[in-house]
C-alpha positions in Angstrom: -17.2 3.9 25.3 -17.1 4.0 22.4 -15.8 7.0 20.3 -11.7 7.6 17.6 -8.5 7.4 19.1 -7.4 8.6 15.4 -6.9 6.7 11.9 -6.4 3.4 12.8 -8.0 2.7 16.1 -11.0 3.1 17.7 -13.0 1.9 21.2 -16.8 0.1 20.7 -18.8 -0.2 23.4 -16.0 -0.5 25.6 -13.6 -2.6 23.1 -10.5 -1.3 21.7 -10.7 -2.3 18.1 -7.1 -1.8 15.7 -8.9 -2.0 12.3 -6.8 -4.4 11.3 -5.6 -3.9 7.3 -4.4 -0.8 7.4 -1.5 2.4 9.6 -2.8 6.2 9.7 0.0 8.2 11.4 -0.1 8.5 14.6 -1.7 11.5 16.7 -1.0 10.7 20.0 3.2 10.5 19.8 3.6 11.6 15.5 7.7 11.8 14.9 7.0 15.6 12.8 3.9 18.2 12.4 2.8 16.6 8.8 2.6 13.6 10.6 0.1 14.9 13.2 -2.1 16.9 10.4 -2.5 13.6 8.2 -3.5 12.3 11.8 -5.7 13.9 12.8 -7.5 13.7 9.4 -7.7 10.4 8.8 -8.8 10.2 12.2 -12.1 12.6 10.9 -12.4 11.0 8.6 -12.8 7.9 10.2 -15.6 9.2 12.4 -17.5 10.1 9.6 -16.9 6.5 7.0 -17.5 4.7 10.6 -21.1 7.2 11.4 -22.1 6.8 8.3 -24.0 3.2 9.2 -24.5 0.0 10.3 -21.6 -2.0 9.1 -19.7 -5.0 10.7 -16.0 -6.2 12.5 -14.1 -9.7 10.7 -11.9 -10.9 12.9 -9.2 -11.1 9.5 -6.0 -13.9 11.1 -5.3 -12.4 15.2 -7.8 -12.3 17.1 -5.6 -9.3 18.8 -3.1 -7.0 19.3 0.3 -7.7 21.1 -2.0 -5.3 22.9 -4.5 -6.3 23.5 -6.4 -4.7 21.1 -9.4 -7.0 18.5 -8.1 -7.0 15.2 -11.1 -6.2 13.1 -11.5 -5.1 9.7 -14.1 -2.7 9.6 -16.5 -3.5 6.9 -20.1 -2.3 5.4 -21.8 -3.9 2.3 -18.8 -6.3 1.6 -16.4 -3.4 1.0 -13.9 -3.1 3.6 -14.0 1.0 5.6 -10.4 1.5 4.8 -10.2 1.6 1.1 -11.9 5.3 1.4 -8.4 5.8 3.6 -6.1 4.6 1.6 -7.5 6.0 -1.6 -7.5 9.6 -0.2 -3.7 9.3 1.3 -4.9 9.6 4.8 -4.0 5.1 5.2 -0.8 2.3 3.6 -2.8 -0.7 3.5 -0.6 -3.0 6.9 2.4 -4.3 5.3 3.4 -6.3 9.4 5.4 -2.8 10.0 4.4 1.3 11.1 5.8 3.6 8.1 7.2 5.9 8.3 4.8 8.7 7.7 7.3 11.9 8.9 9.8 10.9 5.5 7.4 10.9 2.7 7.0 15.7 3.8 
């Protein structure tokens, strides 16, 4: 019902949320070991960020993606929770397509 799937996707009270402003490495089908490890770190960090206190889910652009997930920017006190993930190298800002995380290793 409520859990983190990976660094940019989580379930909240039965609704699957895709964080709209970032992309993180894959954990379910990573392209390489480095992507799997970075993806696991991103997921653990997202758990910490979400559990740090109340947050708001904002629609900016489309409300859902092609998979039916709710697209939301997650904020706390006006700042995106994605910013620490990007600053820590665990995510990139969403550019409209996924990047190759394996090419970075």
